[in-house]
TIFIMI-630734 format. One record per residue (C-alpha): residue number from 1; x negated, z negated, y; residue in one letter. Coordinates in steps of 0.5 Angstrom, whole numbers, plus 2048, in hexadecimal, padded with zeros to 3 digits. Layout:
(pt NUM,(X,Z,Y),"a")
...
% end
This chain:
(pt 1,(802,82E,80B),"m")
(pt 2,(807,828,809),"a")
(pt 3,(80E,828,80C),"k")
(pt 4,(80F,824,812),"r")
(pt 5,(813,81E,80F),"i")
(pt 6,(818,81A,813),"d")
(pt 7,(816,813,811),"f")
(pt 8,(81D,810,814),"n")
(pt 9,(821,815,810),"t")
(pt 10,(828,812,80D),"e")
(pt 11,(828,818,808),"d")
(pt 12,(823,816,803),"l")
(pt 13,(827,819,7FE),"e")
(pt 14,(825,820,801),"s")
(pt 15,(81D,81F,800),"l")
(pt 16,(819,821,7FB),"t")
(pt 17,(815,81C,7F6),"h")
(pt 18,(80F,81D,7FA),"s")
(pt 19,(812,81C,801),"q")
(pt 20,(816,816,7FE),"l")
(pt 21,(80F,813,7FC),"k")
(pt 22,(80C,815,803),"r")
(pt 23,(812,811,806),"v")
(pt 24,(811,80B,802),"a")
(pt 25,(80A,80B,803),"d")
(pt 26,(80B,80B,80B),"y")
(pt 27,(810,805,80A),"w")
(pt 28,(80C,801,806),"l")
(pt 29,(807,801,80B),"r")
(pt 30,(80C,800,811),"q")
(pt 31,(80F,7FA,80C),"y")
(pt 32,(807,7F7,80B),"l")
(pt 33,(806,7F8,813),"l")
(pt 34,(80D,7F4,814),"s")
(pt 35,(80A,7EE,810),"k")
(pt 36,(803,7EE,813),"a")
(pt 37,(800,7E9,818),"d")
(pt 38,(7FF,7EE,81E),"i")
(pt 39,(7FB,7EB,824),"r")
(pt 40,(7F9,7F0,82A),"n")
(pt 41,(7FB,7F6,825),"g")
(pt 42,(7F6,7F4,820),"r")
(pt 43,(7F7,7F2,819),"i")
(pt 44,(7F2,7ED,815),"r")
(pt 45,(7EF,7F0,80F),"c")
(pt 46,(7F0,7EB,809),"p")
(pt 47,(7EA,7EE,806),"i")
(pt 48,(7E5,7EF,80B),"k")
(pt 49,(7E8,7E9,80F),"g")
(pt 50,(7E7,7ED,816),"k")
(pt 51,(7ED,7EF,81B),"w")
(pt 52,(7EE,7F7,81B),"y")
(pt 53,(7F2,7FC,81F),"p")
(pt 54,(7F8,7FE,81C),"i")
(pt 55,(7F6,805,81B),"n")
(pt 56,(7F0,802,817),"k")
(pt 57,(7F4,7FF,812),"i")
(pt 58,(7F7,802,80C),"q")
(pt 59,(7FB,801,806),"v")
(pt 60,(7F7,7FF,800),"c")
(pt 61,(7F8,7FF,7F9),"h")
(pt 62,(7F4,7FB,7F4),"y")
(pt 63,(7F7,7FF,7EE),"i")
(pt 64,(7F7,806,7F0),"d")
(pt 65,(7FD,808,7F4),"r")
(pt 66,(7FE,80E,7EE),"a")
(pt 67,(800,808,7EA),"i")
(pt 68,(807,809,7EC),"m")
(pt 69,(809,802,7E9),"c")
(pt 70,(805,7FF,7EE),"l")
(pt 71,(805,804,7F4),"r")
(pt 72,(80A,800,7F8),"y")
(pt 73,(809,7F9,7F5),"d")
(pt 74,(807,7F4,7FA),"l")
(pt 75,(802,7F0,7F6),"i")
(pt 76,(7FE,7F7,7F5),"n")
(pt 77,(7FF,7F9,7FD),"c")
(pt 78,(7FC,7F6,803),"h")
(pt 79,(7FA,7F8,80A),"l")
(pt 80,(7F2,7F9,809),"i")
(pt 81,(7ED,7FB,80E),"s")
(pt 82,(7EB,802,80E),"e")
(pt 83,(7E4,7FF,80E),"e")
(pt 84,(7E5,7FC,807),"s")
(pt 85,(7EA,801,804),"n")
(pt 86,(7E6,807,805),"v")
(pt 87,(7DE,805,807),"w")
(pt 88,(7DD,7FF,802),"d")
(pt 89,(7E1,803,7FD),"a")
(pt 90,(7DA,807,7FD),"r")
(pt 91,(7D6,801,7FC),"i")
(pt 92,(7D4,800,7F4),"q")
(pt 93,(7D4,7F9,7F2),"i")
(pt 94,(7D2,7F8,7EA),"e")
(pt 95,(7D8,7F6,7E6),"g")
(pt 96,(7DD,7F9,7EB),"y")
(pt 97,(7E0,800,7ED),"k")
(pt 98,(7DD,7FE,7F4),"s")
(pt 99,(7DC,7F9,7FA),"k")
(pt 100,(7E3,7FA,7FC),"h")
(pt 101,(7E6,7F8,7F5),"h")
(pt 102,(7E1,7F2,7F4),"k")
(pt 103,(7E4,7EF,7FB),"d")
(pt 104,(7EB,7F1,7FA),"y")
(pt 105,(7EB,7EE,7F3),"e")
(pt 106,(7E8,7E8,7F6),"e")
(pt 107,(7EE,7E8,7FB),"y")
(pt 108,(7F3,7E9,7F6),"l")
(pt 109,(7F1,7E4,7F1),"g")
(pt 110,(7F1,7E4,7EA),"e")
(pt 111,(7F9,7E3,7E9),"k")
(pt 112,(7FA,7E9,7ED),"n")
(pt 113,(7F5,7ED,7EA),"i")
(pt 114,(7F8,7EB,7E3),"k")
(pt 115,(7FF,7ED,7E5),"y")
(pt 116,(7FD,7F4,7E8),"l")
(pt 117,(7F8,7F6,7E2),"l")
(pt 118,(7FE,7F4,7DD),"e")
(pt 119,(803,7F8,7E1),"m")
(pt 120,(7FE,7FE,7E2),"s")
(pt 121,(7FF,7FF,7DB),"k")
(pt 122,(807,801,7DC),"n")
(pt 123,(809,808,7DD),"i")
(pt 124,(80E,809,7E2),"c")
(pt 125,(811,80F,7E4),"i")
(pt 126,(815,80F,7EB),"f")
(pt 127,(81B,812,7EC),"a")
(pt 128,(81E,814,7F3),"k")
(pt 129,(822,80E,7F2),"e")
(pt 130,(81C,80A,7F1),"d")
(pt 131,(819,80C,7F7),"y")
(pt 132,(81F,80B,7FB),"i")
(pt 133,(820,804,7F9),"s")
(pt 134,(819,803,7FB),"k")
(pt 135,(81A,806,802),"i")
(pt 136,(820,802,803),"k")
(pt 137,(81D,7FC,802),"f")
(pt 138,(817,7FD,806),"f")
(pt 139,(81B,800,80C),"k")
(pt 140,(820,7FA,80C),"n")
(pt 141,(81A,7F5,80B),"g")
(pt 142,(817,7F7,812),"t")
(pt 143,(819,7F6,819),"s")
(pt 144,(81A,7FE,81A),"v")
% end
């Protein structure tokens, strides 16, 4: 079982790489939520064009989050509905990885797709300082 993490800890240096990644992921979501247009506890999914409760909204990455150079890139990361990110991702569309990816690509536009595909060729290895920098950026950008 994963060790419980205090996402508000100031002692980031004591965390492992894995723990720092979890904290950075948490603060990325908080950052995106702080910038989102929330109405009556709901967020509009830019891909589906419908409003969803916050608990049905996920941080979605056009380029897989395993590609560290883009894991926290704000062009690559968006708040997208679970309906699109999970369920539409299971619907195959010729020429695309899935319906979700086709719709996501249309949302992002050609210029952003070109940028993301180019950046995805880079190999990035995150040191502790990189995670800490991302955490501080996202944490300071929220109203928390």
